[in-house]
RODO-2510 file (C-alpha; in nm, 4 decimals, decimal comma):
residues 536
     n   res          X          Y          Z
     1     x    -0,0086     0,0034    -0,0037
     2     x     0,1352     0,3416    -0,0885
     3     x     0,1555     0,5881     0,1951
     4     x     0,3021     0,8884     0,0040
     5     x     0,1116     1,2011    -0,0842
     6     x    -0,1549     1,1618    -0,3455
     7     x    -0,0955     1,3598    -0,6709
     8     x    -0,3307     1,6633    -0,7166
     9     x    -0,6522     1,5843    -0,8812
    10     x    -0,7622     1,7446    -1,2019
    11     x    -1,0949     1,9375    -1,2404
    12     x    -1,3878     1,7387    -1,1439
    13     x    -1,6848     1,6855    -1,3726
    14     x    -1,9339     1,9669    -1,3944
    15     x    -1,6489     2,2302    -1,3772
    16     x    -1,6875     2,3101    -1,0065
    17     x    -1,4127     2,5213    -0,8546
    18     x    -1,1520     2,3899    -0,6133
    19     x    -1,0073     2,4918    -0,2956
    20     x    -1,1000     2,8302    -0,1349
    21     x    -1,2995     2,9389    -0,4406
    22     x    -1,5249     2,6423    -0,4158
    23     x    -1,5616     2,6711    -0,0333
    24     x    -1,6531     3,0585    -0,0813
    25     x    -1,9186     2,9584    -0,3376
    26     x    -2,0407     2,6854    -0,1182
    27     x    -2,0866     2,9211     0,1769
    28     x    -2,2460     3,1937    -0,0178
    29     x    -2,4998     2,9613    -0,1686
    30     x    -2,5815     2,8021     0,1611
    31     x    -2,6340     3,1313     0,3222
    32     x    -2,8632     3,2302     0,0437
    33     x    -3,0613     2,9288     0,0880
    34     x    -3,0701     2,9919     0,4790
    35     x    -3,2200     3,3287     0,4169
    36     x    -3,5022     3,1945     0,2166
    37     x    -3,6557     3,0405     0,5453
    38     x    -3,9284     3,2413     0,7095
    39     x    -3,8928     3,3998     1,0488
    40     x    -4,2026     3,4304     1,2698
    41     x    -4,2179     3,8067     1,2167
    42     x    -4,2424     3,7425     0,8371
    43     x    -4,5890     3,5716     0,8818
    44     x    -4,9020     3,7905     0,9502
    45     x    -5,1715     3,6592     1,1703
    46     x    -5,4965     3,8130     1,0375
    47     x    -5,7002     4,0323     1,2696
    48     x    -6,0312     3,8498     1,2323
    49     x    -6,2703     4,1399     1,3388
    50     x    -6,0598     4,3705     1,0984
    51     x    -6,1064     4,1066     0,8181
    52     x    -6,4756     4,0867     0,8653
    53     x    -6,5095     4,4721     0,8545
    54     x    -6,2931     4,4731     0,5433
    55     x    -6,5179     4,2142     0,3687
    56     x    -6,8466     4,4007     0,4733
    57     x    -6,7223     4,7459     0,3806
    58     x    -6,5855     4,6591     0,0499
    59     x    -6,8817     4,4425    -0,0414
    60     x    -7,1294     4,7245     0,0265
    61     x    -6,9323     4,9500    -0,2198
    62     x    -6,9893     4,6954    -0,4922
    63     x    -7,3503     4,6587    -0,3948
    64     x    -7,3807     5,0346    -0,4396
    65     x    -7,2220     5,0302    -0,7763
    66     x    -7,4208     4,7357    -0,9146
    67     x    -7,7488     4,8625    -0,7560
    68     x    -7,7072     5,1460    -1,0031
    69     x    -7,6343     4,9015    -1,2954
    70     x    -7,9276     4,6832    -1,2097
    71     x    -8,1538     4,9829    -1,2052
    72     x    -8,0162     5,1361    -1,5190
    73     x    -8,0446     4,8103    -1,7125
    74     x    -8,4014     4,7417    -1,6043
    75     x    -8,5293     5,1003    -1,6648
    76     x    -8,3326     5,1391    -2,0021
    77     x    -8,6541     5,1509    -2,2072
    78     x    -8,8166     5,3952    -1,9558
    79     x    -8,5159     5,6137    -1,9536
    80     x    -8,5161     5,6205    -2,3352
    81     x    -8,8773     5,7689    -2,3228
    82     x    -8,7775     6,0240    -2,0572
    83     x    -8,4386     6,1341    -2,1988
    84     x    -8,4273     6,0523    -2,5569
    85     x    -8,7663     6,0980    -2,7378
    86     x    -8,7693     5,9559    -3,0734
    87     x    -9,0120     5,7845    -3,3163
    88     x    -8,8147     5,4595    -3,3335
    89     x    -8,7969     5,2688    -2,9995
    90     x    -8,4719     5,0988    -3,1201
    91     x    -8,3035     5,4391    -3,1402
    92     x    -8,4133     5,5162    -2,7875
    93     x    -8,2656     5,1825    -2,6634
    94     x    -7,9279     5,2444    -2,8362
    95     x    -7,9108     5,6117    -2,7158
    96     x    -7,9728     5,4841    -2,3652
    97     x    -7,7039     5,2275    -2,3873
    98     x    -7,4709     5,4715    -2,5364
    99     x    -7,5104     5,6818    -2,2230
   100     x    -7,4473     5,3753    -2,0293
   101     x    -7,1356     5,3016    -2,2244
   102     x    -6,9848     5,6496    -2,1709
   103     x    -6,9368     5,5932    -1,7990
   104     x    -6,7172     5,2918    -1,8989
   105     x    -6,5211     5,5015    -2,1418
   106     x    -6,4069     5,7307    -1,8472
   107     x    -6,3283     5,4543    -1,6154
   108     x    -5,9665     5,4223    -1,7382
   109     x    -5,9173     5,7852    -1,6463
   110     x    -6,0558     5,7059    -1,2943
   111     x    -5,8261     5,4032    -1,2784
   112     x    -5,5123     5,6145    -1,3771
   113     x    -5,6002     5,8743    -1,0952
   114     x    -5,7168     5,6405    -0,8142
   115     x    -5,4990     5,3393    -0,8843
   116     x    -5,1603     5,4827    -0,8325
   117     x    -5,2908     5,7134    -0,5672
   118     x    -5,4074     5,4088    -0,3724
   119     x    -5,0533     5,2688    -0,3973
   120     x    -4,9113     5,6007    -0,2518
   121     x    -5,1522     5,7136     0,0158
   122     x    -5,3314     5,3934     0,0993
   123     x    -5,6320     5,1777     0,0016
   124     x    -5,8609     5,3117     0,2654
   125     x    -5,8640     5,6906     0,1725
   126     x    -5,9186     5,6170    -0,1962
   127     x    -6,2196     5,3720    -0,1293
   128     x    -6,3890     5,6273     0,0835
   129     x    -6,3535     5,8822    -0,1915
   130     x    -6,4980     5,6499    -0,4537
   131     x    -6,7825     5,5682    -0,2354
   132     x    -6,8940     5,9359    -0,2008
   133     x    -6,8643     6,0018    -0,5738
   134     x    -7,0590     5,6816    -0,6690
   135     x    -7,3445     5,7635    -0,4395
   136     x    -7,3606     6,1382    -0,5484
   137     x    -7,3666     6,0434    -0,9061
   138     x    -7,6384     5,7815    -0,8805
   139     x    -7,8540     6,0067    -0,6456
   140     x    -7,8186     6,2952    -0,8911
   141     x    -7,9785     6,0934    -1,1777
   142     x    -8,2966     6,0609    -0,9722
   143     x    -8,3153     6,4312    -0,9547
   144     x    -8,2871     6,5135    -1,3111
   145     x    -8,5701     6,6645    -1,5188
   146     x    -8,6688     6,5022    -1,8415
   147     x    -8,6467     6,5975    -2,2030
   148     x    -8,9993     6,7464    -2,2017
   149     x    -8,9042     6,9910    -1,9282
   150     x    -8,5565     7,1163    -2,0397
   151     x    -8,5068     6,9746    -2,3802
   152     x    -8,1575     6,8630    -2,4969
   153     x    -7,9925     6,9629    -2,1593
   154     x    -8,1633     6,6573    -1,9846
   155     x    -7,9641     6,3914    -2,1830
   156     x    -7,6390     6,6171    -2,1235
   157     x    -7,7102     6,6175    -1,7359
   158     x    -7,7689     6,2450    -1,7414
   159     x    -7,4398     6,1970    -1,9305
   160     x    -7,2588     6,4179    -1,6708
   161     x    -7,3928     6,1999    -1,3819
   162     x    -7,2908     5,8889    -1,5686
   163     x    -6,9365     6,0360    -1,6126
   164     x    -6,9034     6,1029    -1,2270
   165     x    -7,0180     5,7445    -1,1742
   166     x    -6,7699     5,5981    -1,4207
   167     x    -6,4766     5,8017    -1,2989
   168     x    -6,5370     5,6912    -0,9404
   169     x    -6,6023     5,3256    -1,0341
   170     x    -6,2512     5,3377    -1,2039
   171     x    -6,1002     5,3097    -0,8570
   172     x    -6,3700     5,1023    -0,6790
   173     x    -6,3556     4,7323    -0,7951
   174     x    -5,9725     4,7188    -0,8213
   175     x    -5,9358     4,8941    -0,4846
   176     x    -6,1887     4,6684    -0,3210
   177     x    -6,0359     4,3395    -0,4474
   178     x    -5,7100     4,4659    -0,3515
   179     x    -5,8154     4,5520    -0,0026
   180     x    -5,9816     4,2058     0,0569
   181     x    -5,6944     4,0152    -0,0929
   182     x    -5,4506     4,2038     0,1314
   183     x    -5,6601     4,1218     0,4430
   184     x    -5,7392     3,7541     0,3497
   185     x    -5,5484     3,4530     0,4708
   186     x    -5,3760     3,2751     0,1945
   187     x    -5,5804     2,9634     0,2306
   188     x    -5,9134     3,1498     0,2233
   189     x    -5,8633     3,4245    -0,0180
   190     x    -6,0948     3,2664    -0,2844
   191     x    -6,3892     3,2369    -0,0251
   192     x    -6,3414     3,5817     0,1210
   193     x    -6,2841     3,7497    -0,2079
   194     x    -6,6091     3,5904    -0,3520
   195     x    -6,8087     3,7985    -0,0945
   196     x    -6,7050     4,1096    -0,2921
   197     x    -6,8931     3,9778    -0,6034
   198     x    -7,1592     3,8571    -0,3767
   199     x    -7,2150     4,2184    -0,2991
   200     x    -7,2112     4,2906    -0,6668
   201     x    -7,5041     4,0583    -0,7504
   202     x    -7,6918     4,1456    -0,4282
   203     x    -7,6834     4,5043    -0,5493
   204     x    -7,7909     4,4031    -0,8901
   205     x    -8,0783     4,1858    -0,7511
   206     x    -8,1852     4,4688    -0,5171
   207     x    -8,1952     4,7216    -0,8124
   208     x    -8,3688     4,5086    -1,0571
   209     x    -8,6050     4,3741    -0,7967
   210     x    -8,7055     4,7090    -0,6939
   211     x    -8,7693     4,8074    -1,0536
   212     x    -8,9615     4,4958    -1,1095
   213     x    -9,1838     4,5647    -0,8114
   214     x    -9,2445     4,9236    -0,9168
   215     x    -9,3160     4,8326    -1,2788
   216     x    -9,5706     4,5729    -1,1547
   217     x    -9,7365     4,8355    -0,9211
   218     x    -9,7235     5,1453    -1,1351
   219     x    -9,7403     5,0271    -1,4862
   220     x    -9,5279     5,1533    -1,7635
   221     x    -9,7054     5,5112    -1,7632
   222     x    -9,6387     5,5453    -1,3950
   223     x    -9,2784     5,4508    -1,4336
   224     x    -9,2308     5,7051    -1,7091
   225     x    -9,3999     5,9739    -1,5060
   226     x    -9,2216     5,9456    -1,1810
   227     x    -9,1437     5,5849    -1,0834
   228     x    -8,8032     5,5625    -1,2412
   229     x    -8,6810     5,8163    -1,0057
   230     x    -8,7270     5,6041    -0,6927
   231     x    -8,4553     5,3457    -0,7305
   232     x    -8,1935     5,6103    -0,8042
   233     x    -8,2814     5,8215    -0,5005
   234     x    -8,2546     5,5062    -0,2829
   235     x    -7,8671     5,5198    -0,3632
   236     x    -7,8244     5,8230    -0,1314
   237     x    -7,8937     5,6375     0,1990
   238     x    -7,6994     5,3307     0,0720
   239     x    -7,3993     5,5483    -0,0064
   240     x    -7,4001     5,7161     0,3525
   241     x    -7,4034     5,3623     0,5064
   242     x    -7,1157     5,2437     0,2900
   243     x    -6,9167     5,5785     0,3543
   244     x    -6,9616     5,5145     0,7323
   245     x    -6,8418     5,1606     0,7182
   246     x    -6,5394     5,2504     0,5061
   247     x    -6,4317     5,5382     0,7430
   248     x    -6,4031     5,2693     1,0104
   249     x    -6,1500     5,0577     0,8288
   250     x    -5,7860     5,0257     0,8883
   251     x    -5,5117     4,9975     0,6245
   252     x    -5,4109     4,6627     0,5034
   253     x    -5,1135     4,4790     0,6582
   254     x    -4,9460     4,4375     0,3228
   255     x    -4,9626     4,8125     0,2472
   256     x    -4,8306     4,9013     0,5989
   257     x    -4,5456     4,6621     0,5605
   258     x    -4,4561     4,8052     0,2250
   259     x    -4,4714     5,1598     0,3613
   260     x    -4,2554     5,0775     0,6542
   261     x    -3,9963     4,9163     0,4200
   262     x    -3,9824     5,2253     0,1969
   263     x    -3,9497     5,4499     0,5023
   264     x    -3,6671     5,2483     0,6413
   265     x    -3,4854     5,2460     0,3096
   266     x    -3,5211     5,6083     0,2799
   267     x    -3,3961     5,6732     0,6273
   268     x    -3,0950     5,4498     0,5780
   269     x    -3,0036     5,6362     0,2640
   270     x    -3,0374     5,9766     0,4262
   271     x    -2,8155     5,8647     0,7153
   272     x    -2,5370     5,7787     0,4864
   273     x    -2,5804     6,0820     0,2619
   274     x    -2,6853     5,8603    -0,0348
   275     x    -2,9490     5,9382    -0,3059
   276     x    -3,2922     5,8199    -0,2559
   277     x    -3,3528     5,4464    -0,3093
   278     x    -3,4724     5,3303    -0,6373
   279     x    -3,8083     5,2094    -0,4868
   280     x    -3,8818     5,5559    -0,3363
   281     x    -3,7796     5,7284    -0,6630
   282     x    -4,0399     5,5346    -0,8531
   283     x    -4,3134     5,6731    -0,6279
   284     x    -4,4170     5,9221    -0,8995
   285     x    -4,7312     5,8349    -1,1061
   286     x    -4,5218     5,8355    -1,4327
   287     x    -4,2710     5,6090    -1,2747
   288     x    -4,5248     5,3541    -1,1604
   289     x    -4,7022     5,3574    -1,5160
   290     x    -4,3680     5,3020    -1,6764
   291     x    -4,2873     5,0156    -1,4532
   292     x    -4,6435     4,8513    -1,4872
   293     x    -4,6177     4,8460    -1,8764
   294     x    -4,2422     4,7360    -1,8952
   295     x    -4,1988     4,4970    -1,6161
   296     x    -4,5474     4,3553    -1,5724
   297     x    -4,6950     4,3710    -1,9287
   298     x    -4,7621     3,9898    -1,9283
   299     x    -4,9493     4,0110    -1,6040
   300     x    -5,1485     4,3254    -1,7585
   301     x    -5,2585     4,1151    -2,0664
   302     x    -5,3538     3,8151    -1,8669
   303     x    -5,5643     4,0408    -1,6395
   304     x    -5,7258     4,2097    -1,9371
   305     x    -5,8190     3,8706    -2,0839
   306     x    -5,9793     3,7321    -1,7770
   307     x    -6,1607     4,0573    -1,7185
   308     x    -6,2889     4,0595    -2,0637
   309     x    -6,4347     3,7217    -2,0412
   310     x    -6,5845     3,7926    -1,7022
   311     x    -6,7410     4,1222    -1,7883
   312     x    -6,8705     4,0573    -2,1362
   313     x    -7,0581     3,7626    -1,9796
   314     x    -7,1624     3,9704    -1,6897
   315     x    -7,2950     4,2641    -1,8935
   316     x    -7,4448     4,0461    -2,1518
   317     x    -7,6661     3,8851    -1,8780
   318     x    -7,7315     4,1664    -1,6427
   319     x    -7,7499     4,4697    -1,8677
   320     x    -7,8501     4,3427    -2,2211
   321     x    -8,0500     4,0353    -2,1646
   322     x    -8,3631     4,2119    -2,0215
   323     x    -8,3767     4,4461    -2,3184
   324     x    -8,2949     4,1814    -2,5613
   325     x    -8,5823     3,9644    -2,4399
   326     x    -8,8289     4,2436    -2,4451
   327     x    -8,7374     4,4780    -2,7295
   328     x    -8,6015     4,2141    -2,9768
   329     x    -8,7864     3,9002    -2,8837
   330     x    -9,1064     4,0640    -2,7795
   331     x    -9,1293     3,8930    -2,4385
   332     x    -9,3376     4,0376    -2,1619
   333     x    -9,1298     4,2952    -1,9559
   334     x    -9,2200     4,1420    -1,6275
   335     x    -9,1406     3,7846    -1,7409
   336     x    -8,8059     3,8886    -1,8815
   337     x    -8,7192     4,0803    -1,5571
   338     x    -8,8107     3,7980    -1,3445
   339     x    -8,6007     3,5545    -1,5443
   340     x    -8,2968     3,7623    -1,5175
   341     x    -8,3662     3,8333    -1,1591
   342     x    -8,3840     3,4572    -1,0800
   343     x    -8,0556     3,4096    -1,2608
   344     x    -7,8946     3,6673    -1,0363
   345     x    -8,0314     3,5015    -0,7282
   346     x    -7,8805     3,1749    -0,8474
   347     x    -7,5494     3,3449    -0,8835
   348     x    -7,5715     3,4955    -0,5416
   349     x    -7,6436     3,1523    -0,3855
   350     x    -7,3594     2,9705    -0,5633
   351     x    -7,0845     3,2468    -0,5706
   352     x    -6,9288     3,1794    -0,2340
   353     x    -6,9354     2,7994    -0,2939
   354     x    -6,7334     2,8791    -0,6096
   355     x    -6,4982     3,0953    -0,4188
   356     x    -6,4398     2,8234    -0,1521
   357     x    -6,3929     2,5665    -0,4251
   358     x    -6,1124     2,7794    -0,5791
   359     x    -5,9321     2,7612    -0,2694
   360     x    -5,9354     2,3641    -0,2820
   361     x    -5,9046     2,3038    -0,6566
   362     x    -5,7251     2,6265    -0,7670
   363     x    -5,8281     2,9277    -0,9816
   364     x    -5,7029     2,7937    -1,3158
   365     x    -5,9302     2,4902    -1,3251
   366     x    -6,2321     2,7088    -1,2641
   367     x    -6,1549     2,9653    -1,5388
   368     x    -6,0810     2,6732    -1,7806
   369     x    -6,4084     2,5232    -1,7014
   370     x    -6,5945     2,8510    -1,7395
   371     x    -6,4226     2,9455    -2,0704
   372     x    -6,4652     2,6158    -2,2280
   373     x    -6,8282     2,6021    -2,1146
   374     x    -6,8919     2,9485    -2,2691
   375     x    -6,7532     2,8407    -2,5992
   376     x    -6,9729     2,5306    -2,6137
   377     x    -7,2964     2,6260    -2,4426
   378     x    -7,3514     2,9962    -2,5455
   379     x    -7,5444     2,9037    -2,8629
   380     x    -7,7639     2,6427    -2,6977
   381     x    -7,8464     2,8967    -2,4172
   382     x    -7,9513     3,1677    -2,6674
   383     x    -8,1500     2,9166    -2,8631
   384     x    -8,3451     2,8253    -2,5384
   385     x    -8,3999     3,1895    -2,4681
   386     x    -8,5391     3,2480    -2,8047
   387     x    -8,8032     2,9724    -2,7615
   388     x    -9,0335     3,1980    -2,5683
   389     x    -9,2513     3,0989    -2,2759
   390     x    -9,0972     3,0453    -1,9272
   391     x    -8,9317     2,7124    -1,8858
   392     x    -8,6927     2,6992    -2,1725
   393     x    -8,5602     3,0665    -2,1415
   394     x    -8,5233     2,9931    -1,7708
   395     x    -8,3017     2,7016    -1,8499
   396     x    -8,1135     2,9163    -2,1070
   397     x    -8,0650     3,2026    -1,8468
   398     x    -7,9426     2,9422    -1,5812
   399     x    -7,6724     2,8119    -1,8182
   400     x    -7,5375     3,1507    -1,8625
   401     x    -7,5652     3,2158    -1,4997
   402     x    -7,3683     2,8995    -1,4256
   403     x    -7,0761     3,0257    -1,6548
   404     x    -7,1001     3,3696    -1,5080
   405     x    -7,0777     3,2607    -1,1369
   406     x    -6,7621     3,0534    -1,2320
   407     x    -6,5841     3,3763    -1,3240
   408     x    -6,7439     3,5924    -1,0492
   409     x    -6,6511     3,3539    -0,7671
   410     x    -6,2892     3,3444    -0,8834
   411     x    -6,1803     3,6704    -1,0065
   412     x    -6,1563     3,8635    -0,6869
   413     x    -5,8827     3,6379    -0,5521
   414     x    -5,7123     3,5906    -0,8778
   415     x    -5,6583     3,9358    -1,0236
   416     x    -5,4870     4,1021    -0,7150
   417     x    -5,2407     3,8085    -0,7111
   418     x    -5,0963     3,9027    -1,0469
   419     x    -4,9157     4,2120    -0,9339
   420     x    -4,6758     4,2942    -0,6501
   421     x    -4,7916     4,4959    -0,3524
   422     x    -4,6425     4,8252    -0,4244
   423     x    -4,8094     4,8470    -0,7695
   424     x    -5,1084     4,6278    -0,7061
   425     x    -5,3836     4,8898    -0,6846
   426     x    -5,2539     5,0958    -0,9835
   427     x    -5,1738     4,7948    -1,2102
   428     x    -5,5072     4,6323    -1,1441
   429     x    -5,7001     4,9548    -1,1638
   430     x    -5,5525     5,0270    -1,5216
   431     x    -5,5703     4,6669    -1,6480
   432     x    -5,9317     4,6001    -1,5035
   433     x    -6,0806     4,9366    -1,6430
   434     x    -5,9194     4,9313    -1,9831
   435     x    -6,0610     4,5884    -2,0404
   436     x    -6,4050     4,6765    -1,8912
   437     x    -6,4241     4,9965    -2,0987
   438     x    -6,3122     4,8545    -2,4274
   439     x    -6,5035     4,5223    -2,4048
   440     x    -6,7256     4,4845    -2,1056
   441     x    -6,9255     4,8129    -2,0644
   442     x    -6,9688     4,8418    -2,4494
   443     x    -7,1292     4,5000    -2,4700
   444     x    -7,4950     4,6163    -2,4454
   445     x    -7,4420     4,8817    -2,7006
   446     x    -7,2507     4,6684    -2,9523
   447     x    -7,4885     4,3810    -2,9063
   448     x    -7,7911     4,5801    -2,9553
   449     x    -7,6395     4,7579    -3,2571
   450     x    -7,5307     4,4139    -3,4130
   451     x    -7,8692     4,2690    -3,3629
   452     x    -8,0482     4,5817    -3,5092
   453     x    -7,8122     4,5818    -3,8135
   454     x    -7,7862     4,1984    -3,8899
   455     x    -8,1390     4,1017    -3,7633
   456     x    -7,9571     3,7926    -3,6345
   457     x    -8,0714     3,7042    -3,2904
   458     x    -7,7868     3,4636    -3,2291
   459     x    -7,5373     3,7538    -3,2216
   460     x    -7,5303     3,7547    -2,8319
   461     x    -7,4214     3,3913    -2,8341
   462     x    -7,1404     3,4579    -3,0962
   463     x    -7,0255     3,7470    -2,8873
   464     x    -7,0069     3,5356    -2,5761
   465     x    -6,8108     3,2686    -2,7705
   466     x    -6,5454     3,5158    -2,8744
   467     x    -6,5050     3,6284    -2,5089
   468     x    -6,4757     3,2618    -2,4080
   469     x    -6,1900     3,1989    -2,6556
   470     x    -5,9858     3,5124    -2,5317
   471     x    -6,0501     3,4064    -2,1645
   472     x    -5,9221     3,0644    -2,2447
   473     x    -5,6056     3,2032    -2,3963
   474     x    -5,5360     3,4252    -2,0954
   475     x    -5,6114     3,1159    -1,8534
   476     x    -5,3544     2,9106    -2,0364
   477     x    -5,0902     3,1570    -1,9328
   478     x    -5,2161     3,2113    -1,5776
   479     x    -5,0030     3,0895    -1,2944
   480     x    -5,1784     2,9022    -1,0059
   481     x    -5,2046     3,1365    -0,6955
   482     x    -5,4498     2,9418    -0,4602
   483     x    -5,2870     2,9107    -0,1101
   484     x    -4,9861     3,1139    -0,2036
   485     x    -4,8794     3,4480    -0,0614
   486     x    -4,9464     3,7492    -0,2665
   487     x    -4,6537     3,8926    -0,4676
   488     x    -4,4340     4,1036    -0,2482
   489     x    -4,5905     3,9953     0,0790
   490     x    -4,5245     3,7367     0,3373
   491     x    -4,7683     3,4490     0,4280
   492     x    -5,1024     3,5400     0,5847
   493     x    -5,2606     3,2941     0,8330
   494     x    -5,5575     3,2919     1,0705
   495     x    -5,3974     3,1691     1,4015
   496     x    -5,0571     3,1717     1,5845
   497     x    -5,0329     2,7999     1,5505
   498     x    -5,0636     2,8348     1,1649
   499     x    -4,7733     3,0883     1,1714
   500     x    -4,5559     2,8590     1,3744
   501     x    -4,6403     2,5730     1,1317
   502     x    -4,5567     2,7949     0,8344
   503     x    -4,2226     2,8791     0,9846
   504     x    -4,1397     2,5097     1,0726
   505     x    -4,2183     2,3981     0,7123
   506     x    -4,0082     2,6841     0,5658
   507     x    -3,7104     2,5799     0,7851
   508     x    -3,7499     2,2212     0,6885
   509     x    -3,7750     2,3181     0,3112
   510     x    -3,4792     2,5545     0,3384
   511     x    -3,2778     2,2834     0,5057
   512     x    -3,3598     2,0361     0,2285
   513     x    -3,2446     2,3009    -0,0346
   514     x    -2,9282     2,3753     0,1530
   515     x    -2,8545     1,9939     0,1755
   516     x    -2,9151     1,9448    -0,2104
   517     x    -2,6822     2,2401    -0,2758
   518     x    -2,4094     2,0855    -0,0518
   519     x    -2,4327     1,7519    -0,2284
   520     x    -2,4176     1,9146    -0,5759
   521     x    -2,1118     2,1327    -0,4917
   522     x    -1,9339     1,8588    -0,3070
   523     x    -2,0282     1,5737    -0,5242
   524     x    -2,1413     1,7158    -0,8530
   525     x    -2,1430     1,3617    -1,0146
   526     x    -2,4052     1,2285    -0,7523
   527     x    -2,7304     1,1507    -0,8896
   528     x    -2,9407     1,3447    -1,1324
   529     x    -3,2104     1,3697    -0,8720
   530     x    -3,0257     1,6766    -0,7363
   531     x    -2,9531     1,8286    -1,0779
   532     x    -3,2872     2,0144    -1,1017
   533     x    -3,1866     2,2664    -0,8190
   534     x    -3,0921     2,5794    -1,0170
   535     x    -2,8558     2,8418    -0,9073
   536     x    -3,0042     3,1875    -0,8503
***
C-alpha cells in the first residue's frame, strides 16, 4: 500500500471550482438558501374582526355600484322615453345604452388617477372617496328633469352623472379586490374574495327587484311619469351607510409593511448621505406607469383577458339580456325581468361556494371550465331563450348564470395576485378598467347595434363565444396562486399555530434545499435527482 502523498486531482466533472473558491461559493450559496426560510415576524396573523369589517365595507361598495347598474339596465326603455324622445324605439334603446357605455369610457381615467394614488396614500382613503362619488352620481340621476322639461339639456345632465359614476368606479372594484386580498389568509382568499362579487349581485338583484316591483305596481305610464326616479334616490342612504363603514376601516397589513420598508430604506439612505432608493424614486405616477407596462406587461394582458371574459358575460346577462328579451324577442317585460332576476339569485347562492372551491381546486381549473363552457354552451343557451314561454328561457338563463358565477366567484382572488404589493392597486385599476371599458361596458351597446343591423338574434351567443376564446387563452398563461402569498408579501394565516407551522415548514424546506446544494457542490457527479436545483 502506498503511503506517500497523493498527486493533485484535475478538475472534477461539472466544472466546479476547487479549494478556497469552491468553499466560498458553497458558503455563499448555503447562506442564500438559509435566508429563504421564514422568521415568525415574516408571517402575518390576520385580525379576524378587521377582516370581517374589510369584507363587509368593500362588499357594500360593490353593492352600491351594481345597484345602479341593475336599475339602469331594467329601466333602460323607460329612460329612453324620458331622456331620448324619438319615433323609433330601437333608437331610444341604443341612445340609452350609449349613455350607459360613456361611463365605461371614462373608467380608465378614474383608474389612472385612483389606482396609483391608492398605492401611494393607502387603499382606505381612496375607497372612501370613490364611495362618495358613486353615491352622489347615482342620487343625482334621480333628481334630473326629463327631455320634456328642459329639452336637450336633459340627456347632457344624464351624461354628466354617468361620467361621475364611471370616473369613481375606475378606482372602486380594483381597490376593493386589493383590499380584501391583502386582508385575507392565503388559504381562504378565494372564499373571502367571493363575498365582494356577492355584494355585486346582491346590489344588482336589489336594483332590478325594486324596478320589477315598481313596474308591476305603477305600470309603464307610472314608471315614465315618476317611478323611475325612486331606485336612483335610494342610492343616497345606501351611499351614506357605505361611507360610514369604510371610514372605520384600517389600512391593509401588506400596504403597511410596504410603507414601513420604504421608510426604512429612505432613512438608511439619508443617514449615509446617499441618493433616494430606487423604490422611493419610483413613487411618482409616471414612474409607476412605466414600471407597470415595461416589467409587468404579461400580467396586464392576462388580467385584461380574464376581465374581458368575465365582464362580457356579466354585462350581457345583467344589462343587455332584459332588453334583448323584451325589445328584440317581444317577451313580456315582467317575465323577462323575473327570469334575469332569478338568474342573479342563483349566482348569489352559488358564488361563495365557487370561491371556496377555488381555494381547494385552484383558480385555473375553474377559469378553464368556465371559458370552455362558454364556447360550447353559448349558442344552446341563446336558442333556449329565443323559444319563448318561461321554462326554456329559464334554462337558457341558468346556463349563462352558471358560466358567469364561475368567473365571478374566482376573479377577486385571482386578479390582485397577478401584481406585487407596491403596484397592485394601480396595475389592477388600469388593466381592469381598460378591459371593462373597451369590451365589457360596451357589450350592451354593440350587441344591440349588431342585432339591429344584422337581424340575427344569435349575435349575443357569438359575442360570448369570442369572449370565451380570449379568456381561455389568458387562462393558459395564468399561474396558479391558490394558497400562496401575494407577490411582494409574506404569508397570511388565521392563527398563531398556523404561523408557527408555516415557519417550521419553511425551515424544513430551506434545510432540504441547502442539503441539495451541498451535495451538488461537493459531489457534482452524484445522482441526477439533485440536478434540478438551479442556481439563482
